[in-house]
C-alpha positions in Angstrom: 26.9 -30.9 23.3 24.0 -28.6 23.9 25.7 -25.8 21.8 26.3 -28.2 18.9 22.7 -29.2 19.0 21.5 -25.5 18.9 23.9 -24.7 16.0 22.8 -27.7 14.0 19.1 -26.9 14.7 19.7 -23.3 13.6 21.3 -24.5 10.4 18.5 -26.9 9.6 15.9 -24.2 10.3 17.6 -21.7 8.1 18.1 -24.1 5.2 14.4 -25.2 5.3 13.1 -21.6 5.8 11.3 -20.1 2.8 13.4 -17.0 3.3 16.7 -18.8 2.5 17.8 -21.2 -0.1 14.8 -20.9 -2.5 15.9 -20.9 -6.1 14.2 -19.0 -8.8 13.9 -20.3 -12.4 17.4 -19.2 -13.2 18.8 -21.3 -10.3 19.7 -18.2 -8.2 19.2 -18.3 -4.5 16.9 -15.6 -3.3 16.0 -14.2 0.1 12.6 -13.1 1.4 13.9 -9.9 3.1 10.9 -8.9 5.2 9.1 -12.3 5.6 6.1 -10.7 3.9 5.5 -11.7 0.3 3.4 -8.7 -0.6 5.9 -6.2 0.8 8.8 -8.0 -0.9 7.0 -7.9 -4.2 6.4 -4.2 -3.9 9.9 -3.4 -2.8 11.6 -5.7 -5.4 9.5 -4.8 -8.5 11.3 -2.8 -11.2 10.3 -1.7 -14.7 11.9 -4.2 -17.1 12.9 -3.0 -20.5 14.7 -6.2 -21.7 12.9 -9.5 -22.0 13.8 -13.0 -23.0 12.2 -14.3 -26.2 10.5 -17.2 -24.4 6.7 -16.7 -24.0 5.4 -16.9 -20.4 3.4 -20.0 -19.5 -0.4 -19.9 -19.9 -0.9 -20.8 -16.2 1.3 -17.9 -15.2 -0.6 -15.5 -17.5 -3.9 -16.7 -16.2 -2.9 -16.3 -12.5 -1.6 -12.8 -13.3 -4.9 -11.8 -15.0 -7.0 -13.4 -12.2 -5.1 -11.3 -9.6 -5.7 -8.3 -11.8 -9.4 -8.6 -11.9 -9.5 -9.1 -8.1 -8.5 -5.5 -7.7 -11.0 -3.2 -5.9 -13.2 -1.0 -8.1 -15.7 1.8 -7.4 -19.1 0.1 -6.4 -17.6 -3.1 -7.8 -18.4 -2.0 -11.3 -15.1 -3.5 -12.6 -15.0 -0.7 -15.2 -12.2 -2.1 -17.2 -11.6 -4.4 -20.2 -8.4 -6.3 -20.8 -6.9 -7.5 -24.0 -3.9 -9.7 -24.1 -1.7 -9.7 -27.3 0.8 -12.4 -27.8 0.8 -12.5 -31.6 4.3 -11.3 -32.7 2.9 -9.8 -36.0 0.4 -7.7 -34.1 3.0 -6.6 -31.6 5.2 -5.6 -34.5 2.4 -3.5 -36.0 2.1 -1.6 -32.7 5.7 -0.4 -32.9 8.9 -1.0 -30.9 8.1 0.8 -27.7 7.2 -2.4 -25.8 10.9 -3.5 -25.2 10.4 -6.7 -27.3 8.1 -8.2 -24.5 6.4 -11.4 -25.8 3.1 -10.4 -24.1 1.3 -7.0 -24.0 -1.7 -6.5 -21.7 -3.9 -3.6 -22.8 -6.1 -2.0 -20.2 -9.2 -0.1 -21.4 -11.4 2.2 -19.3 -14.9 3.5 -19.7 -14.6 6.9 -21.3 -17.5 8.6 -19.4 -16.9 7.0 -16.0 -15.0 9.3 -13.6 -13.8 6.4 -11.5 -12.8 4.1 -14.3 -9.1 5.3 -14.7 -8.6 4.8 -10.9 -10.2 1.3 -11.1 -7.9 0.5 -14.1 -4.9 1.7 -12.1 -5.7 -0.6 -9.2 -6.1 -3.5 -11.7 -2.7 -2.7 -13.2 -1.0 -2.6 -9.9 -2.3 -6.0 -9.0 -1.0 -7.3 -12.4 2.4 -5.8 -11.7 2.7 -7.3 -8.3 1.4 -10.7 -9.2 3.9 -10.9 -12.1 6.7 -9.9 -9.8 5.7 -12.6 -7.3 6.2 -15.1 -10.1 9.6 -13.5 -11.1 8.1 -12.2 -14.3 9.0 -8.8 -15.6 6.6 -5.9 -16.4 6.8 -2.4 -17.7 3.8 0.1 -17.9 3.5 1.5 -21.4 1.7 4.8 -21.5 2.7 5.4 -25.1 0.3 2.8 -26.3 -2.1 5.6 -27.2 0.4 7.0 -29.7 0.7 3.5 -31.3 -3.0 3.4 -31.9 -2.8 6.7 -33.9 -0.8 5.0 -36.7 -2.7 3.2 -39.5 -1.4 -0.2 -38.4 -2.2 0.6 -34.8 -5.7 1.8 -35.7 -6.3 -1.6 -37.3 -5.1 -3.4 -34.2 -7.4 -1.3 -32.1 -10.3 -2.2 -34.2 -9.4 -5.9 -33.9 -9.3 -5.7 -30.1 -13.1 -5.5 -30.2 -13.4 -3.3 -27.1 -17.0 -2.8 -26.0 -18.7 0.5 -26.9 -17.6 3.3 -24.6 -14.2 1.7 -23.7 -10.9 3.2 -24.8 -7.3 2.0 -24.2 -5.8 3.7 -21.2 -2.3 2.1 -21.0 -0.6 -1.2 -21.5 1.7 -3.5 -19.6 4.6 -5.3 -21.3 5.1 -8.8 -19.7 7.8 -11.4 -20.1 10.7 -13.2 -18.5 13.3 -10.7 -17.2 16.5 -10.3 -19.2 17.9 -7.6 -16.8 18.0 -6.8 -13.1 17.9 -3.0 -12.7 18.6 -1.3 -9.4 15.9 0.7 -7.7 15.8 4.4 -8.5 15.9 6.7 -5.5 12.5 7.6 -3.9 11.8 11.1 -2.5 10.4 10.6 1.0 10.0 14.3 1.2 6.8 13.8 -0.8 5.2 12.2 2.3 3.6 14.5 4.8 1.8 13.1 7.8 -0.8 15.4 9.3 -1.9 14.7 12.8 
């Protein structure tokens, strides 16, 4: 009797646990492997290069952006500007290197601020991890600078109305995932601990 009670209690605990039985928006059951949401987001995030056509919800976008601007920055200068493009025509004018994502977040840094690219990198990582925590795909797009070199891209850049002294640094494609790529190998030999 005592053994049956323990087994039943274990089953109930596992079925109610946030680590088991949670379903994502596709109805698939996921597992929180480490029990730590931040570590799980870091370890599960992949660059997504295939997106569903459906636009992400405004509340999801707002939460992702709010997490982004809560990144640390040198002397709290927040030396970044963010432009979010969801207009299909504008995205088309920027070219096809955004994997047909329905949202493109453009991150701009202050050209003459030594710390600004680092600040923008921290902001971007917050965006990537916040999106992953919502099961929304992302891909960092460094080639955005090339897109702005075309006549159509130059017109888009002008319409972004960045403040004086700010220039685009990179972009992040954002949308619902249409693929689940495996992790690429990581080289742990790059790590050296000096004691």
